[in-house]
DODOGU-723182 format. One line per field, with one value per atom (N, C-alpha, C): x, y negated, z negated; residue number from 1; residue in one letter. Coordinates in Angstrom, 2 decimals, decimal comma. Layout:
<recs>
X <- [X; ...] .
Y <- [Y; ...] .
Z <- [Z; ...] .
nr <- [NUM; ...] .
rest <- [a; ...] .
</recs>
This chain:
<recs>
X <- [15,59; 16,29; 17,53; 18,33; 19,67; 20,95; 20,82; 21,74; 21,50; 20,86; 20,92; 21,87; 22,85; 23,61; 24,01; 22,79; 22,83; 21,69; 20,82; 19,26; 19,95; 18,81; 18,90; 17,89; 17,42; 16,35; 16,00; 14,74; 13,88; 12,80; 13,46; 11,95; 10,85; 9,44; 8,53; 7,76; 8,36; 7,24; 8,33; 9,31; 10,03; 9,31; 8,25; 7,63; 6,42; 5,52; 5,14; 5,67; 5,64; 5,56; 5,11; 6,01; 5,31; 5,63; 4,38; 4,06; 5,33; 6,12; 7,47; 6,73; 6,99; 6,45; 6,99; 6,11; 6,81; 6,22; 7,14; 7,20; 6,47; 5,39; 5,46; 5,65; 6,13; 6,66; 5,93; 5,89; 5,02; 5,40; 4,55; 4,87; 4,74; 4,84; 4,48; 4,26; 3,92; 3,31; 2,08; 0,87; -0,65; -0,25; -1,62; -1,73; -1,49; -1,14; -1,40; -0,54; 0,86; 2,11; 1,22; 0,29; -0,02; -1,44; -2,29; -2,85; -2,39; -1,18; -0,96; 0,13; -0,22; 0,93; -0,26; -1,72; -2,75; -2,80; -3,25; -3,65; -2,94; -1,34; -0,78; -0,61; -0,87; -1,13; -2,50; -3,46; -4,65; -5,09; -3,57; -3,78; -4,08; -3,42; -4,34; -3,70; -4,33; -3,54; -2,86; -3,19; -2,26; -3,13; -4,07; -5,11; -4,72; -5,48; -4,99; -4,66; -6,33; -6,21; -5,69; -5,44; -4,00; -2,53; -2,60; -0,91; -1,06; -1,70; -2,04; -1,92; -2,77; -2,18; -0,55; -0,14; 1,16; 2,19; 1,78; 2,53; 2,32; 1,08; 1,20; 2,00; 2,15; 2,83; 3,81; 4,85; 6,66; 5,96; 5,46; 5,36; 5,50; 4,42; 4,35; 6,52; 5,66; 6,80; 7,20; 7,68; 8,02; 9,60; 9,69; 11,03; 11,34; 13,24; 13,71; 13,37; 12,84; 12,18; 11,08; 9,98; 9,10; 9,13; 9,67; 9,64; 10,55; 11,60; 12,07; 10,96; 9,89; 9,11; 7,64; 7,77; 6,89; 7,10; 8,07; 9,03; 8,91; 8,52; 9,09; 7,28; 6,77; 5,17; 4,39; 4,60; 4,51; 5,17; 5,89; 7,09; 5,92; 5,50; 4,65; 3,39; 3,06; 1,90; 1,62; 3,17; 3,72; 3,71; 4,10; 4,72; 3,49; 2,63; 1,12; 0,72; 0,58; -0,14; 0,90; 1,85; 2,54; 3,40; 3,60; 4,69; 6,12; 6,66; 8,18; 9,12; 9,39; 10,64; 10,52; 8,99; 9,39; 8,88; 8,46; 8,49; 9,89; 11,27; 12,64; 13,30; 12,51; 13,18; 12,92; 11,67; 11,11; 12,45; 12,44; 12,74; 14,35; 14,98; 16,71; 15,97; 15,35; 15,30; 15,46; 14,42; 14,12; 15,44; 16,39; 17,96; 18,90; 18,93; 19,71; 19,58; 18,34; 18,07; 18,61; 17,95; 18,10; 18,54; 20,26; 20,86; 20,65; 20,01; 19,78; 18,42; 17,96; 16,51; 16,27; 16,54; 16,52; 15,06; 14,31; 12,62; 12,56; 13,48; 13,57; 14,54; 15,43; 16,47; 15,43; 14,44; 13,25; 12,02; 11,73; 10,47; 11,69; 12,67; 13,53; 14,31; 14,09; 14,29; 13,31; 12,31; 10,67; 10,19; 10,71; 10,48; 11,60; 12,56; 13,67; 13,17; 12,53; 12,36; 11,40; 9,97; 9,26; 9,58; 11,12; 11,53; 12,30; 12,26; 13,32; 15,04; 15,42; 16,68; 17,06; 16,96; 17,18; 18,75; 19,99; 21,03; 21,07; 20,49; 20,40; 19,24; 18,50; 17,33; 18,20; 19,21; 19,88; 20,64; 21,26; 22,39; 21,10; 20,66; 19,46; 18,57; 18,55; 17,78; 19,07; 20,13; 21,46; 21,31; 21,17; 21,94; 20,93; 19,37; 18,72; 18,71; 19,12; 19,38; 20,51; 21,67; 22,24; 22,39; 21,75; 21,06; 20,00; 19,47; 18,89; 17,32; 16,29; 14,69; 13,87; 12,38; 11,29; 10,90; 11,12; 10,68; 11,18; 12,18; 12,75; 12,49; 11,15; 10,51; 10,19; 10,10; 9,82; 11,39; 11,98; 13,62; 13,82; 14,20; 14,36; 13,76; 11,79; 11,34; 11,58; 11,92; 11,99; 13,32; 14,26; 15,76; 15,58; 14,53; 14,02; 14,24; 13,14; 12,79; 13,47; 14,16; 15,85; 16,91; 16,56; 17,85; 17,03; 15,87; 14,78; 15,15; 14,97; 15,48; 16,44; 17,72; 19,14; 19,61; 18,53; 18,72; 19,27; 19,56; 20,27; 19,16; 18,66; 17,06; 17,74; 18,82; 18,51; 19,03; 19,76; 20,10; 18,30; 17,47; 16,21; 15,23; 15,36; 14,37; 15,60; 17,03; 16,93; 16,23; 16,36; 15,58; 13,99; 13,66; 12,07; 11,73; 12,55; 12,42; 13,13; 13,88; 14,21; 12,97; 12,09; 11,25; 10,01; 9,91; 9,23; 9,34; 10,87; 11,00; 10,39; 10,36; 10,45; 8,93; 8,23; 6,70; 6,14; 5,86; 5,40; 4,39; 3,27; 1,73; 1,71; 2,36; 2,99; 2,65; 1,17; 0,86; 2,08; 2,21; 2,71; 3,93; 5,13; 6,59; 5,86; 4,78; 4,20; 3,95; 3,28; 2,52; 3,40; 4,66; 5,96; 7,20; 7,20; 8,18; 7,24; 6,05; 5,40; 5,23; 6,09; 6,41; 7,66; 8,48; 9,74; 9,52; 10,33; 10,58; 11,74; 12,69; 13,17; 13,72; 14,75; 15,05; 16,45; 17,10; 18,06; 18,41; 20,49; 21,27; 20,88; 21,45; 21,11; 22,41; 22,27; 23,61; 24,93; 25,89; 26,15; 26,49] .
Y <- [-100,14; -100,27; -100,96; -100,26; -100,31; -101,03; -101,19; -102,22; -102,54; -103,61; -104,14; -104,81; -104,57; -104,81; -103,77; -102,59; -101,46; -101,49; -102,76; -103,06; -104,19; -104,13; -105,61; -106,38; -107,31; -108,10; -109,22; -109,24; -110,11; -110,79; -111,56; -112,48; -113,06; -112,69; -113,05; -114,15; -114,89; -115,91; -117,22; -117,37; -118,34; -119,68; -118,98; -120,06; -120,65; -120,73; -121,04; -121,53; -122,99; -123,41; -123,35; -122,29; -121,85; -123,01; -122,57; -123,77; -123,35; -124,98; -124,96; -124,79; -123,90; -124,20; -125,05; -125,81; -127,27; -127,04; -127,96; -127,42; -128,52; -129,23; -130,27; -129,97; -131,24; -131,11; -132,13; -131,53; -131,65; -133,24; -134,52; -135,27; -135,67; -135,45; -135,37; -136,40; -137,79; -138,82; -138,36; -139,95; -139,96; -141,05; -141,49; -142,79; -142,04; -142,88; -143,05; -141,83; -141,63; -140,49; -138,97; -138,79; -137,70; -137,48; -138,84; -138,44; -137,39; -138,18; -138,25; -136,78; -136,29; -134,95; -133,87; -133,99; -133,69; -133,05; -134,39; -134,12; -133,61; -133,24; -132,85; -131,44; -131,13; -129,73; -129,44; -129,68; -129,05; -129,08; -129,32; -129,33; -130,22; -131,62; -132,45; -133,09; -133,03; -132,74; -133,57; -134,71; -136,09; -137,84; -137,64; -138,53; -140,07; -140,87; -142,63; -142,82; -142,59; -142,55; -142,25; -140,85; -140,32; -140,49; -141,23; -141,89; -142,69; -143,64; -145,40; -145,12; -144,28; -143,99; -143,78; -142,69; -141,99; -143,61; -144,67; -145,58; -146,54; -146,40; -147,05; -146,30; -145,30; -144,79; -144,90; -145,56; -145,69; -146,94; -148,00; -149,01; -149,59; -148,17; -148,03; -147,83; -148,28; -148,27; -146,29; -145,44; -143,99; -143,68; -142,80; -142,04; -141,59; -141,61; -141,63; -140,24; -138,97; -137,61; -137,87; -138,79; -138,87; -140,04; -140,51; -141,54; -140,54; -139,57; -138,63; -138,12; -137,02; -136,35; -137,22; -138,14; -138,72; -139,32; -139,36; -139,91; -138,03; -137,13; -135,44; -135,88; -135,59; -135,43; -136,10; -137,47; -138,27; -137,68; -137,46; -136,62; -135,61; -134,85; -133,68; -134,11; -135,25; -134,93; -136,47; -137,20; -137,81; -136,59; -134,97; -134,13; -133,98; -133,35; -132,68; -133,66; -134,63; -136,07; -136,01; -135,31; -135,60; -136,36; -137,40; -138,54; -137,85; -137,21; -136,52; -137,80; -138,60; -139,31; -140,17; -140,24; -141,31; -139,79; -139,20; -138,34; -137,65; -138,06; -136,98; -138,78; -139,65; -141,08; -140,65; -140,54; -139,92; -139,09; -138,35; -137,38; -137,54; -138,28; -138,74; -139,64; -140,26; -140,95; -140,26; -139,73; -138,45; -137,52; -137,70; -136,66; -137,59; -138,97; -139,70; -139,50; -139,85; -140,49; -138,93; -138,20; -136,79; -135,79; -135,61; -134,41; -133,80; -132,89; -131,56; -131,01; -132,10; -131,47; -130,98; -129,19; -128,09; -128,57; -128,90; -128,54; -130,19; -131,10; -132,33; -131,75; -130,36; -130,16; -129,63; -128,49; -127,39; -127,92; -129,26; -129,84; -130,94; -131,04; -131,70; -130,87; -129,99; -129,09; -128,58; -128,62; -128,41; -129,46; -130,64; -132,26; -131,77; -131,48; -131,11; -130,18; -129,48; -128,47; -128,48; -129,55; -129,94; -130,69; -131,59; -132,29; -131,69; -129,92; -130,13; -129,79; -130,21; -130,52; -128,65; -127,85; -126,66; -126,38; -127,06; -127,29; -128,05; -128,96; -129,88; -129,13; -128,57; -127,90; -126,46; -126,19; -125,14; -125,72; -126,86; -127,28; -127,83; -128,16; -128,62; -127,69; -126,48; -124,98; -124,77; -124,62; -123,80; -125,00; -126,08; -126,55; -126,08; -126,19; -126,05; -124,79; -123,74; -122,33; -122,25; -123,08; -122,73; -123,81; -124,77; -125,33; -124,24; -123,90; -123,02; -123,16; -122,55; -123,00; -121,78; -122,97; -121,79; -121,44; -121,86; -121,85; -121,40; -120,41; -119,15; -118,77; -118,34; -117,73; -118,71; -120,30; -121,26; -121,33; -121,32; -122,02; -121,42; -119,54; -118,34; -118,54; -119,09; -118,35; -119,90; -120,62; -122,31; -121,58; -121,60; -121,16; -119,56; -118,81; -118,29; -118,60; -119,57; -120,36; -120,69; -121,75; -122,62; -121,50; -120,64; -119,41; -118,70; -118,56; -118,25; -119,11; -120,38; -121,45; -121,42; -120,93; -121,15; -119,75; -119,10; -117,68; -117,52; -116,92; -115,95; -115,31; -114,13; -113,21; -112,48; -112,34; -111,21; -111,66; -113,11; -114,35; -114,10; -114,56; -115,27; -113,64; -112,78; -110,87; -111,16; -111,27; -110,93; -111,66; -112,66; -114,26; -113,51; -113,24; -112,55; -112,35; -111,20; -110,07; -110,03; -110,69; -111,26; -112,10; -112,62; -113,97; -112,86; -111,89; -110,85; -109,55; -109,80; -109,16; -109,97; -110,83; -111,84; -112,18; -112,34; -112,18; -111,87; -110,25; -109,27; -109,52; -110,23; -109,93; -111,42; -112,38; -113,54; -113,83; -114,00; -113,94; -114,92; -115,90; -116,75; -115,78; -115,09; -114,54; -113,06; -112,64; -111,29; -111,41; -112,63; -112,94; -113,14; -113,69; -113,95; -112,54; -111,55; -111,37; -109,62; -110,03; -108,95; -109,41; -110,40; -110,88; -110,43; -110,08; -109,43; -107,79; -107,34; -105,87; -105,67; -104,49; -103,73; -102,98; -102,90; -101,53; -101,38; -99,49; -99,75; -100,19; -100,53; -101,16; -100,59; -100,97; -100,10; -99,77; -98,20; -97,55; -97,86; -97,95; -97,84; -96,83] .
Z <- [-98,26; -97,72; -98,62; -98,90; -99,72; -98,66; -97,98; -96,91; -95,72; -96,03; -95,11; -93,84; -94,47; -92,97; -91,51; -92,16; -91,15; -90,02; -90,71; -89,93; -88,84; -88,33; -87,56; -87,94; -87,85; -88,84; -86,91; -86,99; -86,21; -87,26; -86,81; -87,46; -86,36; -85,89; -85,48; -85,70; -86,79; -87,55; -87,11; -86,50; -85,88; -84,76; -84,59; -83,36; -83,76; -84,70; -85,79; -87,12; -87,84; -88,62; -89,96; -90,33; -92,16; -93,40; -94,09; -94,75; -95,95; -96,63; -97,48; -98,73; -99,62; -101,06; -101,75; -102,34; -103,79; -105,14; -105,76; -107,38; -107,89; -108,90; -109,51; -110,65; -111,48; -112,49; -113,99; -114,90; -115,86; -116,32; -116,84; -117,36; -118,47; -119,42; -121,37; -121,29; -121,36; -121,87; -121,20; -121,12; -120,40; -119,56; -119,59; -118,59; -117,05; -116,20; -114,68; -114,29; -114,89; -114,81; -115,11; -115,91; -115,96; -115,24; -114,88; -113,81; -112,42; -112,33; -111,35; -111,13; -112,21; -112,47; -112,31; -112,70; -112,70; -111,32; -110,36; -109,20; -108,21; -108,80; -108,16; -108,24; -109,53; -109,73; -109,54; -109,28; -108,84; -107,00; -106,48; -105,36; -104,15; -105,03; -104,15; -102,47; -102,22; -100,61; -100,24; -101,06; -100,75; -100,93; -100,96; -100,49; -101,26; -100,71; -101,10; -102,18; -103,03; -103,85; -105,69; -104,97; -106,03; -105,76; -104,72; -104,00; -104,99; -104,78; -105,25; -106,84; -107,05; -108,81; -109,61; -108,44; -109,17; -108,24; -107,36; -107,47; -108,26; -109,14; -110,30; -111,66; -111,26; -113,02; -112,84; -111,69; -111,66; -112,24; -111,97; -113,00; -114,01; -115,18; -116,12; -117,11; -118,56; -119,29; -119,15; -118,70; -118,90; -119,33; -119,88; -120,04; -118,49; -119,00; -117,70; -116,78; -117,97; -117,42; -116,94; -117,69; -116,46; -115,45; -115,49; -114,19; -112,83; -113,66; -112,39; -111,85; -113,12; -112,60; -111,41; -112,04; -111,20; -109,79; -109,50; -107,95; -107,57; -108,40; -107,76; -107,13; -108,34; -107,65; -106,85; -106,49; -105,53; -104,25; -104,47; -103,55; -102,71; -103,51; -103,46; -102,95; -103,37; -102,64; -100,75; -100,96; -99,88; -98,88; -98,89; -98,47; -98,09; -98,82; -98,38; -97,19; -97,87; -96,77; -95,19; -94,99; -94,01; -93,84; -95,18; -95,16; -95,36; -94,63; -94,73; -95,30; -94,54; -94,83; -96,29; -96,44; -98,09; -98,99; -98,69; -99,89; -100,04; -99,05; -99,17; -100,16; -99,82; -100,34; -101,82; -102,36; -103,73; -104,65; -103,74; -103,80; -104,54; -103,40; -103,32; -104,80; -105,17; -106,30; -107,71; -107,82; -108,36; -108,82; -107,95; -108,08; -108,32; -108,16; -108,14; -110,20; -110,75; -112,10; -113,03; -112,82; -112,92; -111,98; -111,97; -110,87; -110,99; -111,95; -113,03; -112,82; -112,16; -111,83; -111,03; -110,90; -110,12; -108,84; -109,79; -108,47; -107,87; -108,50; -107,27; -105,90; -106,00; -104,51; -103,98; -104,41; -104,20; -102,90; -103,81; -103,08; -102,40; -102,72; -100,48; -99,86; -100,15; -99,25; -99,09; -99,13; -98,73; -97,60; -97,64; -96,54; -96,17; -96,22; -94,96; -93,87; -94,52; -93,89; -93,17; -93,74; -92,33; -91,51; -91,54; -90,89; -90,34; -90,08; -89,08; -89,62; -90,56; -90,60; -91,78; -91,19; -92,16; -92,83; -91,85; -92,78; -94,26; -94,39; -94,92; -96,10; -95,57; -96,42; -97,40; -96,94; -97,36; -98,59; -97,97; -99,46; -100,29; -100,00; -101,23; -102,20; -101,31; -102,27; -103,08; -102,86; -103,15; -104,03; -104,43; -105,48; -106,38; -105,86; -106,92; -107,70; -106,50; -107,13; -108,00; -108,25; -108,84; -110,10; -110,01; -111,51; -111,91; -111,68; -112,42; -112,28; -112,13; -111,87; -112,87; -113,09; -113,81; -112,17; -111,04; -109,64; -108,74; -109,07; -108,41; -107,07; -107,26; -106,21; -105,24; -105,21; -104,39; -103,74; -104,97; -103,97; -103,14; -103,34; -102,39; -101,53; -101,57; -100,70; -99,16; -99,91; -99,00; -98,23; -98,53; -98,28; -97,02; -97,44; -96,34; -95,15; -95,11; -93,98; -93,26; -94,24; -93,70; -92,63; -93,84; -92,75; -91,93; -91,31; -90,74; -89,52; -89,97; -88,71; -87,99; -89,16; -88,24; -88,19; -87,61; -86,91; -88,29; -88,88; -90,04; -90,63; -90,05; -90,07; -91,58; -92,10; -92,55; -93,86; -93,88; -94,33; -95,76; -94,45; -94,63; -96,03; -94,82; -95,57; -96,51; -97,17; -98,34; -99,47; -99,01; -100,25; -100,20; -99,27; -99,24; -100,04; -100,11; -101,13; -102,43; -102,38; -103,59; -104,77; -103,85; -104,47; -104,59; -103,98; -104,56; -105,58; -105,77; -106,86; -108,56; -107,98; -109,35; -109,25; -108,32; -107,78; -107,09; -107,44; -106,52; -105,30; -106,15; -105,59; -104,62; -104,41; -104,42; -102,94; -101,91; -101,06; -100,05; -100,22; -99,13; -98,91; -100,25; -98,88; -98,74; -99,73; -98,58; -97,15; -96,97; -95,25; -94,92; -95,21; -94,48; -94,64; -95,35; -94,82; -93,83; -93,74; -93,17; -91,36; -90,91; -89,98; -89,14; -90,24; -89,96; -89,46; -88,28; -87,94; -88,50; -89,15; -89,11; -88,30; -87,49; -86,51; -87,21; -86,65; -86,15; -85,23; -85,23; -84,54; -82,81; -82,14; -81,00; -80,71; -80,44; -79,98; -78,94; -79,32; -77,45; -77,07] .
nr <- [1; 1; 1; 2; 2; 2; 3; 3; 3; 4; 4; 4; 5; 5; 5; 6; 6; 6; 7; 7; 7; 8; 8; 8; 9; 9; 9; 10; 10; 10; 11; 11; 11; 12; 12; 12; 13; 13; 13; 14; 14; 14; 15; 15; 15; 16; 16; 16; 17; 17; 17; 18; 18; 18; 19; 19; 19; 20; 20; 20; 21; 21; 21; 22; 22; 22; 23; 23; 23; 24; 24; 24; 25; 25; 25; 26; 26; 26; 27; 27; 27; 28; 28; 28; 29; 29; 29; 30; 30; 30; 31; 31; 31; 32; 32; 32; 33; 33; 33; 34; 34; 34; 35; 35; 35; 36; 36; 36; 37; 37; 37; 38; 38; 38; 39; 39; 39; 40; 40; 40; 41; 41; 41; 42; 42; 42; 43; 43; 43; 44; 44; 44; 45; 45; 45; 46; 46; 46; 47; 47; 47; 48; 48; 48; 49; 49; 49; 50; 50; 50; 51; 51; 51; 52; 52; 52; 53; 53; 53; 54; 54; 54; 55; 55; 55; 56; 56; 56; 57; 57; 57; 58; 58; 58; 59; 59; 59; 60; 60; 60; 61; 61; 61; 62; 62; 62; 63; 63; 63; 64; 64; 64; 65; 65; 65; 66; 66; 66; 67; 67; 67; 68; 68; 68; 69; 69; 69; 70; 70; 70; 71; 71; 71; 72; 72; 72; 73; 73; 73; 74; 74; 74; 75; 75; 75; 76; 76; 76; 77; 77; 77; 78; 78; 78; 79; 79; 79; 80; 80; 80; 81; 81; 81; 82; 82; 82; 83; 83; 83; 84; 84; 84; 85; 85; 85; 86; 86; 86; 87; 87; 87; 88; 88; 88; 89; 89; 89; 90; 90; 90; 91; 91; 91; 92; 92; 92; 93; 93; 93; 94; 94; 94; 95; 95; 95; 96; 96; 96; 97; 97; 97; 98; 98; 98; 99; 99; 99; 100; 100; 100; 101; 101; 101; 102; 102; 102; 103; 103; 103; 104; 104; 104; 105; 105; 105; 106; 106; 106; 107; 107; 107; 108; 108; 108; 109; 109; 109; 110; 110; 110; 111; 111; 111; 112; 112; 112; 113; 113; 113; 114; 114; 114; 115; 115; 115; 116; 116; 116; 117; 117; 117; 118; 118; 118; 119; 119; 119; 120; 120; 120; 121; 121; 121; 122; 122; 122; 123; 123; 123; 124; 124; 124; 125; 125; 125; 126; 126; 126; 127; 127; 127; 128; 128; 128; 129; 129; 129; 130; 130; 130; 131; 131; 131; 132; 132; 132; 133; 133; 133; 134; 134; 134; 135; 135; 135; 136; 136; 136; 137; 137; 137; 138; 138; 138; 139; 139; 139; 140; 140; 140; 141; 141; 141; 142; 142; 142; 143; 143; 143; 144; 144; 144; 145; 145; 145; 146; 146; 146; 147; 147; 147; 148; 148; 148; 149; 149; 149; 150; 150; 150; 151; 151; 151; 152; 152; 152; 153; 153; 153; 154; 154; 154; 155; 155; 155; 156; 156; 156; 157; 157; 157; 158; 158; 158; 159; 159; 159; 160; 160; 160; 161; 161; 161; 162; 162; 162; 163; 163; 163; 164; 164; 164; 165; 165; 165; 166; 166; 166; 167; 167; 167; 168; 168; 168; 169; 169; 169; 170; 170; 170; 171; 171; 171; 172; 172; 172; 173; 173; 173; 174; 174; 174; 175; 175; 175; 176; 176; 176; 177; 177; 177; 178; 178; 178; 179; 179; 179; 180; 180; 180; 181; 181; 181; 182; 182; 182; 183; 183; 183; 184; 184; 184; 185; 185; 185; 186; 186; 186; 187; 187; 187; 188; 188; 188] .
rest <- [m; m; m; t; t; t; n; n; n; i; i; i; s; s; s; k; k; k; f; f; f; l; l; l; l; l; l; a; a; a; s; s; s; v; v; v; f; f; f; s; s; s; i; i; i; t; t; t; m; m; m; t; t; t; a; a; a; s; s; s; a; a; a; s; s; s; a; a; a; q; q; q; i; i; i; v; v; v; v; v; v; q; q; q; g; g; g; g; g; g; g; g; g; a; a; a; a; a; a; r; r; r; d; d; d; c; c; c; y; y; y; m; m; m; s; s; s; t; t; t; k; k; k; a; a; a; g; g; g; n; n; n; p; p; p; g; g; g; r; r; r; i; i; i; g; g; g; t; t; t; i; i; i; k; k; k; t; t; t; c; c; c; r; r; r; m; m; m; a; a; a; l; l; l; t; t; t; e; e; e; p; p; p; l; l; l; s; s; s; n; n; n; k; k; k; d; d; d; l; l; l; a; a; a; a; a; a; t; t; t; h; h; h; v; v; v; n; n; n; l; l; l; g; g; g; v; v; v; l; l; l; l; l; l; m; m; m; r; r; r; k; k; k; g; g; g; d; d; d; y; y; y; s; s; s; e; e; e; a; a; a; q; q; q; a; a; a; h; h; h; y; y; y; a; a; a; q; q; q; a; a; a; i; i; i; e; e; e; m; m; m; r; r; r; p; p; p; k; k; k; l; l; l; a; a; a; e; e; e; a; a; a; y; y; y; i; i; i; n; n; n; h; h; h; a; a; a; a; a; a; s; s; s; l; l; l; i; i; i; y; y; y; s; s; s; s; s; s; n; n; n; y; y; y; q; q; q; e; e; e; a; a; a; l; l; l; n; n; n; a; a; a; i; i; i; n; n; n; m; m; m; a; a; a; i; i; i; e; e; e; l; l; l; g; g; g; t; t; t; d; d; d; k; k; k; m; m; m; p; p; p; e; e; e; a; a; a; l; l; l; y; y; y; n; n; n; r; r; r; a; a; a; i; i; i; a; a; a; h; h; h; d; d; d; r; r; r; l; l; l; k; k; k; n; n; n; y; y; y; k; k; k; g; g; g; a; a; a; y; y; y; k; k; k; d; d; d; l; l; l; k; k; k; q; q; q; a; a; a; l; l; l; v; v; v; l; l; l; r; r; r; p; p; p; d; d; d; w; w; w; a; a; a; p; p; p; a; a; a; l; l; l; d; d; d; l; l; l; i; i; i; s; s; s; s; s; s; y; y; y; q; q; q; v; v; v; a; a; a; s; s; s; p; p; p; a; a; a; k; k; k; s; s; s] .
</recs>
């Protein structure tokens, strides 16, 4: 499909909530901050003990970079646990500390998607994309979800296609794009 505007896109996944993508951030130091990062990276679902470790890390002497990263990592764990408002507060702290930390915006957008704040999620994702990120497929995926929820199916489809150009075998994007139906517009 070369010209997306010639087609009518319909999403069939709007009814169900699709998981958004998140991006943990590497911590350079050791201690609780590193443990927090490793648990987040390993896919910890937001267990109380791990969250406690991340909270403890925030009290340690950390560089500004590692402190912001720990706020993001704690936010990811809280989001996995379903505590979106507290996750958003940690992402906001990370963004305040490091306004050019694209991954904080990606995760903030994911939590906003879960909270049904789709326009705010678009704003956060657009900032992440503008800043540039190594997590561009995740950013495009999250933006596609926000676009879909706002009934901008062409934008959603375009973002999913671009995410798959960057990561062709990425199952979440493949699953999501398969829920779209592309059809020729009705003739009058």
